[in-house]
N, C-alpha and C positions, 0 to 999 in steps of 0.2 A: 472388056480387055482380053486380048489373046495371049495365051501361053503355049509355048512349043516344047514338047518333051519327046523322048524316044519311044515311050510306050504310055498308053493310058488305059486303065482297067476300071471296070464297073463291077462291084461285088456286093451290092446292097441286098438283093433278094435272090436266093438260090432257086426260087420257083419261077425264074424268068429265063427259060432256055434260049440259047443263042446270044444272050447278052451277058449273062452272069459269067464272071471269070473265076475259074477254079484255081486251087493251089498248084495243080499240075501245070496249068498254062503259064503261071508266073515262073515256075521252076524251068520250064522249057525256054522261056525268054531270057531270064536273068541268071538262074542257077547254072545252066550250061556254060554261059559266058564266064562266070566266076571259076568254074572247074577248068575250063580250057586255059585260062590265064595261069592258074596254079600249076598245071602240068607242063606249061611252057617255061616255068621257073620264075614267074612274076608274083609279087605280093598282090593280094586282092583284098578288097574290103566292100562290105555292104552295110549301109546303115539306114534305118527307118526313122523318119521325122514326121511329126504331126501333133495335133492337140490330143489331150487325154480322151480315151475311148474311141479313137478313130480307126483302130485295128492294126497298130504297129506290131505289137507282140503276137497277134494272130498271124500276121504275114511272116514274121521271122521264126516263131516257134510253132504256131499252129495248134491244132487240137490233138486228141488222143487216138483218133481212128486213122488208118492208112490214107484215106482220101483227104483228110483235113490237115495232115502234117504240113508244117511251114517250110520255109527255105532252108533253115539250118539243118534239120534232120535229113532233108532230101539231098542237099549238097554233100554232106558228110557221107551218107550212104552211097551216093553216086561216085564219089572219089574212091571209096574202097572197092566198089565194083570195077571201076576202071583200072585200079591197081592190080586186081586179080587177073583181069584180062591181059594186062601188059606183061605180067610175070609168066602167064601161059605162053604168050608169043615169044618172049625172050627170058629164059630162066636165069640169065646173068644179072638181070635187074633186081635190085633190092630196095625196099622202102622202109623208112623209119618215121613214125608219126608220133607227135606229142600234142596234147591239148591243155589249155588252161581256161579258166572261167572266172571273171571278176565283175564286181559291180562298184559303181560310184554312188554312195549314199551320203547325202549331206556333206559333199566334198571330202569324204573319206573313202579310201579304197578298201574293199573287202574281198578276200579270197573265197570264192564260192565252193572250191573243192577242198577246203580245209574244214574239218569238223568244228562246230561251234565251241568256242572256248579255247581252241588251239591256235587261232589265227594271231598273227603279229601285225604290227603297224607297217604298212606298205607305202612306199614313196616312188614317184616316177623319176627315172634317170634318163639321161641322153648321152650316147657315146658318138663321137664324131664319125666313126666307121659303121658301127652296128645299129645306130639310130636309137629309137625309144625302146626302153625295156623297164621292167619292174622287178628289182632284186627281191628275192624271197617268195615270189609268186610260184605256187605249185604248178609244175609242168609234168603232166602224167603221160607216160608212154602208152600208146594204145595199138592194138593189133587188128581190130575189126570194128564194125559199126556198133555192135551191141555194147561193147565196152564204152564207146563214146556216149551212147544213149543212156547208160547207167550213170555216167558222170554228169550228163546234162540234167537228168532227173534229180540227182542229188543237189546240184547247184540250184535248180528251180525251187526246191524246198527251202533252201537257205536264203533265197532272194527276198527283198523287202517289197511286199505288196499290201494293199489295204483297200477298203471300200470307201468310195466317195459317192456323192449324189449322181455323178455322171458315169461312173464305172465301178462295178462291184469287185473288180480285180485290178485296180489301178496300180501300175508299176510305180513304185516310189523311188526308183533308182535307175541309173543308166547301167546297162549290162553289156559286157564285151566277151564274146566267146572266140577264142583263138585256136586255130588248128594249124600246126606246123607239119610240113612234109619234106623229107629229104629223099631224093631219088639218086641211087648210086648205080653206075654202070661202068665197071672197070675203074679207071682213074677219073672219069667224068662224074661230076656231082652237081645236081640242081637242087636248090632250096627254095621253098615258097612258104609264105605265111598268109593265112586267110583269116581276116577279122570280120566277124558277124556281129553287128552292133544293134541293140534294141534300146533306143532312147526313151526315157520317160517323157510323157506328153506335157505340153504346156497347159497351164491351168488358169482359170479365172475364179477367184474365191466366191464371187457372187453366184456362180453356177454350180461349183462343186460343194459349196457349203462346208468347206474344210475348217476345222477348229483344232486348237492345241497342236499336237505333233503333226497332224495332217497338214495344218496351215504352214508350219515351219518347213516341212518337207516340200510343199508346193512352192514356197518362196525360193528355196535352194534350187529346185528344178528349174524354175523360171530364170533365175540368175545365171545358171550354167548355160541354158539355152540362149539367153541374151548374149553371153560371151561368144557362143558358137556363131550366132548371127553376125556379130561384129567381125569375127575372124573371116567368115565367108565373104562378107562385103569387102573387106580389105584385100582378100585374095582375088576376088573378081575384078576389083579396080586395078590391081597390079598387072592384070593381063593386058591392059591398054596403055600402061605407062612404061617408059624405058627404065625408070628406076622405081621399083615398088616401094610403098610405104611400109613402115614397121608393122608386123602382124603380131598382135599380143596373144600368142599361143599359151603363155604361162599364166594368163589371168584366171584360168580354171583348170581343174584336173581333167575335165572332159576334153577340152581343146588341146591340152598338152599331150594327152594320150593319143588323140587322133591326128596330131600334127603331120605325121608322115602320110597317113591315109588321105589327108586333105590336100597336101601340096608336095609330098615327097615321092618316095619309091613305092608306088602302089597304083594299081588300076582299080578305081573306086566306082561303085554303083550306089546311087542314092535313091531311096524310095520315099515319096511324099504321100502320106495317108491323110485323107480329108473326110469329114463327116458329111453325109447327105442331108443333114438337118438344116432347115432354113435359118434357125437361130444361131448356127455356127458359121454364118457367112463371113464375118470378120476374120475368124481364126483360119478359115479355109483360104481366104485371099492372102493372108499373111504367109501361110504354108506354101502357096503357089509362088509367091514372090521370092521366098527363100529358096525354093527348088530351082527357080530360074537363075538366081545368082550362082547356085552351085554348078549349074550346067556350063557357066562361063569359065569355070576353073579348069586348068590343065595341069595334070600331074606329070611327073617325070619318072616313069617306071623303067627299071633296067633288070636284065636277067641276073639272078643270084647264082653265079657259077663258081664262086670261090669256095674252096674246101675249108672244113673246120680246122684242119691242121695249119693252114696259112693264117687263119684268124687267131689261133692260139699263139703262133709265133709272133704275130703283131702285138698281142696283149702282153706276152712275156717281155718284149722289147720295151713296151710302155712301163711295165712294172720295174724293170731295171733302171730306166731313166728316172722314174719318180723316186726310187730308193737313192739314186745318186744325188738328186736334188735335195732330198731330206738329209742326206749324210754330209752336206756341205760342199759337195763337188760341183753344184750348180748355183744359180743365182737365187733359187727359191728359199733356201734355208736362211738367207740373210735378209729376207724381205719382211720379217716380223712374224709374231705368233699367229695372227689370223690367217696369213697365207699358208703357214705350216699346217694348220688345221685343215685347210682346203686340200693341200697336197696329200695329207694322211687319208682323207676321205676318198680321194681319187685313187690312191694306192689300194685301199681296202676294196673298192668296187672293182678295180681292174683284176686284182687277185681272185676275187669271187667269180668274176666272169670267166677267167682262164681256168679255174678249177672246175667250173660247171661244164665248159666245153671239152675239157680233157676226160670227163667221165665217159666210160663206154656205155653203150646202149644197154648192156646186160646189168651194169651197176644201177642205172636209173630204173630198170625193171624191178630190181630187188627193193629199192627205196619205195617204188610205187606200190609194191605188195604190202609193205608195212603201213603205208598210208591208207590202203584199201581196208585193212583191218580196223583202223581207227574210224573210217567212214561207216563200216558195218555196225560198230558199237554205237555210233551217233544215230544211226537209223532206228535203233531200238527205241529211242526217245522221240524221234521226229515222225515216225510212221513210215511205212514202206509202200512202194508201188508193187503191184501184183507180180510183175516179172521178177523183181528183186527178191520178193518173199519166196517165190517158187524156186528160184535158184539157190537162195541161202538156206531155206528150211525144208525143201522138198514137198511143199504143200501143193496139192493139185488145184487146177484152175476151177474145178467144179465144187470146191469145198465151200459150204455155207460160211458166212461171216457177218459180223456186225461192223458197220461203218459209222464213225462219229459224225454228228451234225453239230455245227458250231455257229456262234453269233457272228464270227468273222468268216465270210465266204471263202477266204484263202485257206482256212484251216479245215474246211469240210473234207472228209475222206482221208485225212492225214493219219488217223488211227484205225487200224483194222484188228478185230479180235476174231480169230478163226475158231471154228467149231468142228474139230476132227470127227470123222465118221466113227460111230460106235462108242463115243466118249461122252461123259457128263461134265459139262463145264459150269462150275459154280461161280457166282458173282457176289462180292461183299467185301467188307473191310477186314475180315478175319484172315490170319496168315494161312489157314487151310484152304482158302478159296483159290481156284486156279486163276481167276482174274481178280486181282486185289484193286479195289477202288476206294478212295476216301473223299468224302464231300458231304454236303448238306443232305440229310435224310437217308444216308447210306448206313445200314445196320451191319452187324457182324456177318449175317447171311441174308441175301436178298432173293435170289432166284437160281434155278438150275436149268440149263438149256441142253437138251439131248438131241444129238444128230443120229437118227436111226440109219438112214441109207443115203445121205446127201440130198434127199428129196423131202422126206418126212422129218420135220424138226419140231420138237415139243418144248414148251417152257412151263415151269411150275414154280410156285412160290415156296420159300423156306422160312422156318421159324428161327428163333435166335440160336438154336442148337444145330441148325443145318438140316433139320428134318422137313420132308415135304408136307405142306398143309393145303387144305382146300379153300375154296372161296368163302366158306361159311365160318372160317376161323375168326375169333373175336379180335385178335391183334394180327395185323398183316403188314408186311413191308410195302412200300409204295412202288409197285411195278405196274406200269400202264402200257397197254398195247392198243395202238390206234385210237387213243383217246379214252379207253375204258380200262378200269382195273380188271385184272384177270378174273374170269367168271367160272373157270373150271380148275380142278386139281391139276390136270395136264391139258394145255391148250396148244393147238397146232399153229405155227407161224407160217406166213406166206412171203414170197419175194416182195420187197419194198414196203413191208409193214414198218410202222414206227414204234420204237420201244423206248420207254423212259424208265430209268432206274434211279430211285431216290429223287432228288431235286437238282442234281448236278450233272447228270449224264443222259444224253439223248442219242439214239442210234437209228440208222436205217438197216433193216434186215435184208441181206443179200443172199439169195438162194439160186445160183446159176442154173441148177437142174430144172427149176420151174419154167425158166425161159425156153430151155431146150424141149421140154415136154409140152410147151404151148399153153401152160396154165395162165401165164401173164406175159406182158411185153416187158422189155428191158428199158423202156423209155422213162427217163427221169423228168418229171414235171416240176413246175415252179412250186407245187404243193409239197415237194420233198425237201423241205428246208426246216430249220429249227423253229422259226416263228409259226409255221403251219402245224408242225408236230405239237407244239405247246398249245396252240390255239384250239386244237380239236379235243383237248382233254375235257371230259365231262365230269362235273363235280356232283352228280346227283346221288352218289352213294355215301357221302360223308355225313357224320353226325351233325356237323354245322349246317349242311344243306337241309337235312331233315328238320332241324330246329327252325330254319328260315321258312320252310314250307308251312309248318304249323303256325308261325307268326303271320305269314301272308294270308292264310285262310281266315284268321281272325280279322286282319286288316281289310281284306276284300269286302267284308260285310259293310265297312264304312266308306271305302274309296272306290269300290266297284271292281269287277273282274279284270277289265282291260288294264287299269293302272296297277293292280296287284301283280299281274303277269309281267308287266314292264319292269316293276321293281325286282321281281324274281330273276329276270334275265340279267339285269344289271348286277345283282348280287352274285350270280353264278360266275360272271366275268371277274368280279373283284375277289371272289373266294380263294383262288390259287395264291394270290399275294398275301391274303390274311393267313392261310395255312402255312405258307413259307415263313412268314414273320413269326408265327407261333413255334415253328420248327427251330428257327434260329434261337429263340428265347430258351427253349428246352435244352438245346445243346450248349 
């Protein structure tokens, strides 16, 4: 079967020069189109569709390095670059920008720019003139790309992701990033809204092996994507009919939110991501058919040239009319209590919209500053990106630190513990410790890490009073480096060493100076994860292991050397679970 699209990209193997499509190529083809539409005063939208694990989030958000950044950061950065160039050419031009970030998780809207615990219930509303909007959604004014990047990173931490058998960072929600731009030149004003949408991927339980919450999430994702497919088919069919069929936009939050982007005032780009795997043939064909239906749809984009003042006047007239109807001056008040409730809700929404549009840009900046303080407090609990930490706390980028390893891949690296130069950082449950941690096997004092010069970093064990002890001490805390208990009073650590403290905390040691000095590479391998760090722990120095060795020596005389060693290997694998169970019993 033949499918026709505007562009087709192959990005399976980066080691195939001439064929592999880079993020830069996709930006040149699609990102520039979106930017041009925005600066011409049109609303623009990009959304990525496809099965789970096919690369939608990678295409939209991308990776951490400049070369692997996706469309969202490249488009936003490109728009600010173009704004700066435009202001240099014409100083009379001013730009005002705002951004918002939300996700649809299990058919519930979540504000990703609101700190956890502060968010309120959000609903989608539609205004006959202003279109689709979400009352109460955080809209943060931004002045440059770095501010947008910080907000995007904060939202990414709040987003719902989880591991499945097909994708270790599977998006469990649909995500919509909105960037609004107002261009003012004298009395002339252009407004544009750019929606960048990362859809969660369709799933088959047989392949993802989802259970419990993952299974429920997958069912909700598939349901919303099914509604999206129905809407697309109806819109495609309506292009060939004089009178189109009813399009059920309100059947799901996703289709309701995207209704304007799919059929209204927007120039929309759709990206279909498919897997190269042969066993994904059915899903790939389904995605291609969906994309072909989307290509048949025509939107009706118009320039947004109306000033906010005219919109406010219109809303004030609406408010006056609604108040008149509720006061008995119109037919609404006499229509019954239910209709009165509807009018009251419309009045409340119109007043909120008018108040929002009447706020000056300076007022919104003050509100944004207060919200930024809340986000900074929330980041203390959520873990920070390096750029955020450097800005907030003045920590240099070559400062050694510990990075957490977690059972959930999405939580890896979310907690960073910095080791300032010339300081001794103590770990344990005691209040005197600089890093206080509570969990199984964590004593009052566990260890002390000393950063000598950002390159030489030592670790030593501590007794229950906080004094340094050697490897020959009778009672030692459980501090394991690269699978072995500490063997010296002071032991040097290297970049990418694995450190286990107690039985509840596992870290990767990060010493950037070692990479600069060429001692090690900065490449993170598959071995740098929690399971590998736990799997390399050697249990040959515990009393239980010594007792087992003595028992095996006696047993070897009866069952032979080979079987005896096999038993010993099996026992060494089981021993960590036994010791952990004993630890739980003691506590």
